[in-house]
PAVO-295165 format. One record per residue (C-alpha): residue in one letter; chain; x, y, z. Coordinates in pm, whole numbers. Example, Ala and Ser with C-alpha at 12.3 -4.5 7.8 and 13.67 -1.06 7.14 Angstrom:
<sites>
[a, A, [1230, -450, 780]]
[s, A, [1367, -106, 714]]
</sites>
This chain:
<sites>
[m, A, [-6608, -257, 1353]]
[a, A, [-6716, 114, 1394]]
[e, A, [-6960, 53, 1658]]
[n, A, [-6703, -150, 1873]]
[g, A, [-6409, -6, 1726]]
[f, A, [-6346, 359, 1591]]
[r, A, [-6600, 492, 1868]]
[n, A, [-6481, 242, 2124]]
[l, A, [-6113, 187, 2095]]
[l, A, [-5955, -77, 2318]]
[w, A, [-5606, 29, 2438]]
[f, A, [-5350, -249, 2540]]
[m, A, [-5008, -270, 2667]]
[g, A, [-4822, -618, 2615]]
[v, A, [-4515, -810, 2505]]
[v, A, [-4393, -901, 2178]]
[e, A, [-4359, -1282, 2138]]
[d, A, [-4310, -1340, 1749]]
[r, A, [-4178, -1072, 1487]]
[r, A, [-4137, -1344, 1206]]
[d, A, [-4423, -1190, 990]]
[p, A, [-4500, -1446, 688]]
[r, A, [-4590, -1150, 488]]
[k, A, [-4279, -951, 578]]
[m, A, [-4496, -624, 661]]
[g, A, [-4332, -572, 985]]
[r, A, [-4609, -700, 1200]]
[v, A, [-4555, -855, 1547]]
[r, A, [-4763, -1091, 1752]]
[v, A, [-4828, -918, 2089]]
[r, A, [-4987, -1078, 2417]]
[c, A, [-5155, -816, 2589]]
[f, A, [-5206, -775, 2963]]
[d, A, [-5569, -833, 3100]]
[i, A, [-5687, -930, 2737]]
[h, A, [-5485, -1257, 2684]]
[p, A, [-5429, -1532, 2948]]
[d, A, [-5076, -1592, 3089]]
[s, A, [-5099, -1961, 2970]]
[k, A, [-4972, -2041, 2616]]
[e, A, [-5182, -2369, 2641]]
[d, A, [-5476, -2177, 2649]]
[v, A, [-5375, -1925, 2370]]
[p, A, [-5070, -2020, 2197]]
[t, A, [-4833, -1757, 2045]]
[e, A, [-4927, -1864, 1693]]
[t, A, [-5284, -1780, 1749]]
[l, A, [-5228, -1421, 1836]]
[p, A, [-5356, -1180, 1595]]
[w, A, [-5077, -978, 1402]]
[a, A, [-5038, -621, 1524]]
[i, A, [-4988, -379, 1236]]
[p, A, [-4731, -87, 1322]]
[v, A, [-4833, 260, 1289]]
[i, A, [-4515, 448, 1185]]
[g, A, [-4520, 814, 1288]]
[s, A, [-4199, 906, 1112]]
[y, A, [-4388, 847, 759]]
[d, A, [-4095, 603, 671]]
[i, A, [-4178, 281, 589]]
[n, A, [-3810, 169, 637]]
[y, A, [-3890, 59, 997]]
[k, A, [-3730, -218, 1233]]
[p, A, [-3982, -427, 1418]]
[p, A, [-3944, -452, 1770]]
[i, A, [-3747, -760, 1895]]
[e, A, [-3932, -1049, 2104]]
[g, A, [-3960, -954, 2461]]
[s, A, [-4017, -567, 2407]]
[w, A, [-4279, -397, 2588]]
[v, A, [-4523, -218, 2336]]
[f, A, [-4832, -39, 2344]]
[g, A, [-5135, 37, 2099]]
[f, A, [-5506, 0, 2049]]
[f, A, [-5734, -251, 1908]]
[l, A, [-5917, -100, 1584]]
[d, A, [-6213, -306, 1630]]
[g, A, [-6246, -235, 2024]]
[a, A, [-6354, -517, 2230]]
[d, A, [-6344, -786, 1950]]
[a, A, [-5952, -758, 1981]]
[q, A, [-5885, -911, 1650]]
[h, A, [-5730, -609, 1477]]
[p, A, [-5431, -449, 1686]]
[m, A, [-5253, -150, 1582]]
[l, A, [-4911, -94, 1726]]
[l, A, [-4806, 270, 1828]]
[g, A, [-4476, 256, 1993]]
[v, A, [-4244, 68, 2220]]
[m, A, [-4181, 146, 2616]]
[p, A, [-3838, 90, 2734]]
[g, A, [-3788, -104, 3074]]
[m, A, [-3570, -288, 3286]]
[p, A, [-3623, -691, 3292]]
[t, A, [-3632, -827, 3641]]
[t, A, [-3691, -1195, 3557]]
[a, A, [-3530, -1466, 3351]]
[v, A, [-3687, -1565, 3036]]
[n, A, [-3911, -1871, 3052]]
[t, A, [-4032, -1953, 2714]]
[a, A, [-4316, -2184, 2838]]
[l, A, [-4494, -1906, 2973]]
[g, A, [-4672, -1626, 2822]]
[f, A, [-4515, -1287, 2771]]
[n, A, [-4194, -1478, 2703]]
[a, A, [-4080, -1533, 2346]]
[a, A, [-3988, -1867, 2233]]
[s, A, [-3696, -1778, 2002]]
[d, A, [-3457, -1473, 1992]]
[a, A, [-3524, -1434, 2393]]
[n, A, [-3512, -1083, 2505]]
[p, A, [-3362, -990, 2739]]
[h, A, [-3044, -1180, 2746]]
[p, A, [-2957, -1346, 3091]]
[v, A, [-2696, -1118, 3129]]
[s, A, [-2916, -823, 3086]]
[s, A, [-3116, -874, 3394]]
[y, A, [-3164, -566, 3566]]
[q, A, [-3001, -355, 3312]]
[p, A, [-3234, -100, 3118]]
[d, A, [-3315, -155, 2745]]
[i, A, [-3126, 151, 2674]]
[s, A, [-2772, 34, 2538]]
[r, A, [-2487, 44, 2772]]
[l, A, [-2300, 259, 2524]]
[a, A, [-2585, 516, 2526]]
[r, A, [-2582, 498, 2920]]
[g, A, [-2185, 510, 2931]]
[e, A, [-2231, 212, 3185]]
[d, A, [-2066, -128, 3200]]
[i, A, [-1854, -59, 2909]]
[g, A, [-1629, -350, 2969]]
[e, A, [-1903, -560, 2841]]
[t, A, [-1939, -404, 2520]]
[h, A, [-1723, -391, 2194]]
[v, A, [-1534, -91, 2336]]
[a, A, [-1343, -331, 2567]]
[g, A, [-1248, -534, 2240]]
[k, A, [-1113, -235, 2076]]
[f, A, [-871, -178, 2373]]
[i, A, [-759, -547, 2387]]
[n, A, [-696, -588, 2017]]
[q, A, [-493, -246, 1949]]
[e, A, [-236, -306, 1687]]
[h, A, [126, -189, 1793]]
[c, A, [399, -143, 1556]]
[p, A, [707, -32, 1767]]
[a, A, [948, -111, 1490]]
[y, A, [777, 183, 1277]]
[s, A, [712, 412, 1568]]
[w, A, [332, 425, 1542]]
[s, A, [26, 234, 1699]]
[e, A, [-336, 195, 1631]]
[p, A, [-503, 493, 1824]]
[s, A, [-678, 433, 2151]]
[p, A, [-1067, 419, 2119]]
[p, A, [-1208, 766, 2159]]
[y, A, [-1523, 659, 2348]]
[n, A, [-1617, 889, 2626]]
[a, A, [-2000, 902, 2608]]
[e, A, [-2226, 1042, 2877]]
[y, A, [-2622, 988, 2876]]
[p, A, [-2817, 1122, 2702]]
[y, A, [-2579, 1257, 2424]]
[n, A, [-2495, 918, 2262]]
[k, A, [-2753, 789, 1988]]
[v, A, [-2715, 422, 1957]]
[q, A, [-2847, 166, 1724]]
[e, A, [-2745, -200, 1840]]
[t, A, [-2880, -513, 1688]]
[e, A, [-2926, -844, 1858]]
[s, A, [-2622, -984, 1680]]
[g, A, [-2375, -714, 1789]]
[h, A, [-2383, -480, 1508]]
[v, A, [-2358, -107, 1636]]
[f, A, [-2399, 229, 1488]]
[e, A, [-2334, 541, 1726]]
[m, A, [-2362, 915, 1671]]
[d, A, [-2232, 1072, 2010]]
[d, A, [-2289, 1439, 2067]]
[t, A, [-2109, 1410, 2437]]
[p, A, [-1946, 1762, 2463]]
[g, A, [-1581, 1750, 2397]]
[s, A, [-1617, 1368, 2276]]
[e, A, [-1819, 1395, 1979]]
[r, A, [-1777, 1088, 1750]]
[i, A, [-1938, 853, 1491]]
[n, A, [-1874, 479, 1527]]
[m, A, [-2002, 199, 1285]]
[h, A, [-1889, -134, 1425]]
[h, A, [-1954, -497, 1279]]
[a, A, [-2010, -779, 1531]]
[s, A, [-1694, -932, 1383]]
[g, A, [-1477, -653, 1505]]
[t, A, [-1453, -448, 1186]]
[f, A, [-1530, -96, 1251]]
[t, A, [-1509, 273, 1129]]
[e, A, [-1460, 531, 1403]]
[i, A, [-1427, 914, 1361]]
[g, A, [-1327, 1080, 1685]]
[p, A, [-1365, 1418, 1832]]
[t, A, [-1054, 1568, 1653]]
[g, A, [-1164, 1434, 1299]]
[t, A, [-912, 1137, 1328]]
[r, A, [-1072, 826, 1170]]
[v, A, [-966, 477, 1226]]
[n, A, [-1061, 188, 991]]
[k, A, [-999, -162, 1105]]
[i, A, [-1096, -447, 898]]
[i, A, [-1067, -802, 1047]]
[g, A, [-1145, -991, 714]]
[d, A, [-1044, -901, 383]]
[e, A, [-1101, -562, 197]]
[v, A, [-1170, -511, -166]]
[t, A, [-1188, -153, -294]]
[i, A, [-1284, -120, -686]]
[i, A, [-1299, 227, -835]]
[e, A, [-1448, 231, -1185]]
[k, A, [-1305, 580, -1269]]
[n, A, [-1020, 793, -1125]]
[g, A, [-903, 804, -773]]
[k, A, [-696, 1048, -611]]
[i, A, [-531, 1057, -245]]
[m, A, [-349, 1321, -87]]
[i, A, [-170, 1294, 263]]
[n, A, [-44, 1644, 383]]
[g, A, [141, 1492, 667]]
[t, A, [343, 1168, 699]]
[a, A, [232, 821, 567]]
[d, A, [324, 501, 689]]
[v, A, [244, 188, 521]]
[v, A, [298, -173, 694]]
[v, A, [228, -474, 486]]
[k, A, [299, -803, 713]]
[g, A, [246, -1036, 423]]
[t, A, [325, -1018, 44]]
[c, A, [252, -710, -140]]
[n, A, [182, -720, -505]]
[v, A, [115, -398, -712]]
[t, A, [18, -400, -1079]]
[v, A, [10, -101, -1304]]
[e, A, [-134, -178, -1643]]
[s, A, [7, 150, -1795]]
[d, A, [261, 390, -1731]]
[c, A, [384, 458, -1374]]
[n, A, [540, 801, -1268]]
[l, A, [706, 837, -924]]
[t, A, [812, 1179, -819]]
[v, A, [1014, 1227, -489]]
[d, A, [1099, 1587, -390]]
[g, A, [1331, 1477, -148]]
[s, A, [1531, 1153, -85]]
[l, A, [1434, 825, -182]]
[n, A, [1563, 541, 35]]
[t, A, [1493, 189, -31]]
[k, A, [1594, -89, 187]]
[v, A, [1570, -471, 91]]
[h, A, [1665, -750, 324]]
[g, A, [1633, -1016, 74]]
[d, A, [1723, -1017, -314]]
[y, A, [1631, -731, -544]]
[n, A, [1524, -844, -885]]
[l, A, [1454, -576, -1164]]
[n, A, [1345, -699, -1485]]
[v, A, [1283, -445, -1767]]
[a, A, [1182, -546, -2139]]
[g, A, [1271, -183, -2262]]
[g, A, [1594, 35, -2167]]
[i, A, [1700, 154, -1837]]
[y, A, [1789, 516, -1811]]
[m, A, [1967, 643, -1491]]
[n, A, [2054, 1018, -1475]]
[s, A, [2220, 1173, -1159]]
[g, A, [2307, 1503, -1104]]
[d, A, [2563, 1382, -822]]
[i, A, [2747, 1083, -762]]
[f, A, [2644, 747, -868]]
[s, A, [2779, 500, -629]]
[q, A, [2769, 133, -609]]
[k, A, [2890, -132, -371]]
[s, A, [2848, -514, -370]]
[s, A, [3036, -830, -270]]
[a, A, [3052, -905, -646]]
[i, A, [2960, -694, -937]]
[r, A, [2880, -839, -1297]]
[q, A, [2760, -641, -1583]]
[e, A, [2694, -780, -1913]]
[a, A, [2602, -614, -2252]]
[f, A, [2468, -924, -2439]]
[l, A, [2389, -774, -2774]]
[d, A, [2553, -452, -2824]]
[n, A, [2858, -243, -2699]]
[y, A, [2963, -153, -2358]]
[n, A, [3065, 193, -2329]]
[v, A, [3224, 391, -2009]]
[f, A, [3250, 764, -2032]]
[a, A, [3403, 997, -1785]]
[n, A, [3458, 1385, -1813]]
[k, A, [3778, 1325, -1620]]
[s, A, [3965, 1029, -1503]]
[v, A, [3845, 653, -1510]]
[y, A, [4022, 439, -1224]]
[i, A, [4032, 63, -1238]]
[q, A, [4160, -123, -932]]
[a, A, [4183, -462, -798]]
[q, A, [4276, -462, -439]]
[k, A, [4384, -814, -420]]
[d, A, [4377, -996, -722]]
[n, A, [4417, -958, -1122]]
[i, A, [4268, -714, -1405]]
[h, A, [4180, -912, -1701]]
[i, A, [4079, -738, -2027]]
[y, A, [3960, -997, -2290]]
[a, A, [3863, -923, -2671]]
[n, A, [3745, -1246, -2789]]
[t, A, [3708, -1202, -3158]]
[g, A, [3854, -833, -3204]]
[f, A, [4157, -645, -3082]]
[v, A, [4245, -424, -2766]]
[s, A, [4307, -69, -2844]]
[a, A, [4446, 190, -2592]]
[y, A, [4479, 554, -2658]]
[a, A, [4591, 863, -2469]]
[n, A, [4614, 1223, -2571]]
[t, A, [4953, 1235, -2380]]
[d, A, [5168, 959, -2241]]
[v, A, [5083, 594, -2203]]
[r, A, [5246, 465, -1897]]
[i, A, [5266, 92, -1796]]
[e, A, [5446, 22, -1459]]
[s, A, [5486, -328, -1305]]
[g, A, [5614, -418, -979]]
[a, A, [5765, -748, -1123]]
[n, A, [5822, -871, -1474]]
[t, A, [5632, -736, -1784]]
[y, A, [5505, -972, -2062]]
[f, A, [5405, -924, -2404]]
[d, A, [5299, -1252, -2547]]
[a, A, [5171, -1233, -2918]]
[a, A, [5077, -1529, -3157]]
[g, A, [5162, -1325, -3444]]
[k, A, [5396, -1009, -3490]]
[t, A, [5507, -745, -3217]]
[n, A, [5548, -401, -3393]]
[i, A, [5654, -80, -3232]]
[k, A, [5625, 260, -3396]]
[a, A, [5739, 584, -3273]]
[t, A, [5792, 926, -3441]]
[g, A, [6093, 1025, -3205]]
[n, A, [6355, 771, -3036]]
[i, A, [6289, 447, -2872]]
[a, A, [6459, 438, -2543]]
[v, A, [6503, 97, -2360]]
[e, A, [6674, 97, -2019]]
[g, A, [6795, -226, -1873]]
[a, A, [7110, -420, -1794]]
[k, A, [7044, -660, -2082]]
[i, A, [6834, -691, -2387]]
[d, A, [6755, -1029, -2529]]
[l, A, [6611, -1038, -2890]]
[n, A, [6496, -1414, -2972]]
[t, A, [6321, -1388, -3296]]
[s, A, [6351, -1624, -3612]]
[g, A, [6265, -1320, -3849]]
[a, A, [6298, -962, -3923]]
[v, A, [6174, -682, -3698]]
[e, A, [5938, -476, -3871]]
[v, A, [5896, -97, -3792]]
[d, A, [5592, 19, -3959]]
[p, A, [5356, -273, -4042]]
[g, A, [5049, -66, -4084]]
[f, A, [4726, -84, -3941]]
[t, A, [4557, -414, -4098]]
[t, A, [4509, -722, -3909]]
[i, A, [4409, -1071, -4049]]
[l, A, [4118, -1228, -3880]]
[n, A, [3998, -1576, -3983]]
[g, A, [4201, -1534, -4300]]
[v, A, [4050, -1199, -4401]]
[d, A, [4225, -877, -4386]]
[v, A, [4043, -661, -4161]]
[p, A, [4131, -270, -4158]]
[r, A, [4182, -148, -3812]]
[v, A, [4100, 166, -3667]]
[k, A, [4390, 379, -3553]]
[p, A, [4372, 455, -3183]]
[s, A, [4377, 836, -3260]]
[g, A, [4064, 962, -3120]]
[k, A, [3907, 935, -3463]]
[q, A, [3625, 682, -3350]]
[p, A, [3255, 754, -3409]]
[a, A, [3136, 999, -3175]]
[f, A, [2953, 864, -2865]]
[r, A, [2778, 1102, -2626]]
[p, A, [2540, 1055, -2342]]
[l, A, [2188, 1013, -2411]]
[f, A, [2047, 1199, -2146]]
[g, A, [1940, 1545, -2091]]
[n, A, [2027, 1754, -1781]]
[p, A, [1911, 1579, -1445]]
[p, A, [1630, 1753, -1249]]
[d, A, [1739, 2026, -992]]
[r, A, [1736, 1966, -631]]
[k, A, [1438, 2100, -445]]
[f, A, [1648, 2083, -118]]
[p, A, [1936, 2282, 11]]
[i, A, [2201, 2155, -242]]
[e, A, [2160, 2248, -584]]
[t, A, [2332, 2080, -898]]
[k, A, [2531, 2352, -1104]]
[l, A, [2571, 2230, -1452]]
[e, A, [2824, 2341, -1720]]
[d, A, [2655, 2497, -2013]]
[e, A, [2949, 2448, -2248]]
[p, A, [2989, 2092, -2367]]
[y, A, [3319, 1955, -2299]]
[p, A, [3524, 1738, -2569]]
[s, A, [3560, 1357, -2566]]
[f, A, [3796, 1147, -2742]]
[t, A, [3493, 994, -2898]]
[d, A, [3399, 1318, -3065]]
[p, A, [3434, 1371, -3423]]
[p, A, [3771, 1480, -3547]]
[e, A, [3688, 1827, -3611]]
[l, A, [3548, 1892, -3268]]
[w, A, [3841, 1737, -3108]]
[r, A, [4107, 1948, -3313]]
[d, A, [3916, 2264, -3257]]
[t, A, [3930, 2216, -2860]]
[h, A, [4270, 2010, -2847]]
[p, A, [4492, 2116, -3124]]
[l, A, [4784, 1867, -3189]]
[g, A, [5012, 1777, -3459]]
[e, A, [4877, 1679, -3790]]
[d, A, [4999, 1330, -3760]]
[e, A, [4731, 1239, -3480]]
</sites>
């Protein structure tokens, strides 16, 4: 080999006909001009020797040239021409269609494609020519528009000029671009399916995924958006938090639901507002199915039915009403007191009844001071005198958070009294007679 090879290398130029190296070493079969015959019948492709690539980048991660590529190199064994070494690929421009029956034409993975005739081997994306035949056209056609949400997918920033755009394009249509075109610098990674990630000259990045996306982070994750964020989910959205979830909104929080809103909480619900709490619905139902239902207001409590009736029921107990001053009951029509047992009225002052006629229809005596004991299911049950001496009930919340925007909530530092406060607190703040 030294006599015919190292001292007398045989240089060649040829066309790759096969890159399916059974040893997967990156070797290719090359039909060499003026060395191998044009006829595949005389020298079939499968009898051509495998050419070993010489990689000048010192990186073994190299992509073998595809079938139809023009290459050059030398035979290590000289005129014997059995040990070809591949040095490089020569870009060109195909001028004829592929005929797989002839030599210098690959039998599979034909290159060039019929539509590439008279087109340089350099990618259109790198040349900035015939862009309508590349994936860039598909990006324009398939742009997503969300007029209801006042935003749309940004237009593709492609504006490449030769020779600034470095392109790697595979035969199936995968593309990787690193574009240094002045004023239009960008990076683009495009999958043949249409999924891509592209960073434009201003640093704007567009991720578009044609199929599904799965993101798994084994540790912590943080996201910060210094501007406005818009999220549109056209299907069902499921969010599961397997621990605590904290949501802080420094401004207003607006929630709009066009269907039903179902909230199921296994524990308690605590709502604390520094301003008005307003509800409006076609019908409202509230139920305390295990314990008491308490309504407390620092000032007045109003209950009003615009059209129909107001009903208050105590199915197993009594109804108690107390006022620190007057108790007023007004009726635009008749007033009825219907008791299955006795009806008792007690006053420390005079009892005044105004009317044209008073009918007393009773079979027994009228008792003035019956006390405050009632019989429930045959058992005497002491009743709590409605005099503001019930066990204390106070709100369970602390102060609500302060507003971070123009209106701030001003809270009173001194606690206000309540008719549910202990008697000593009530007397200290609202002294009355000792009979109360």
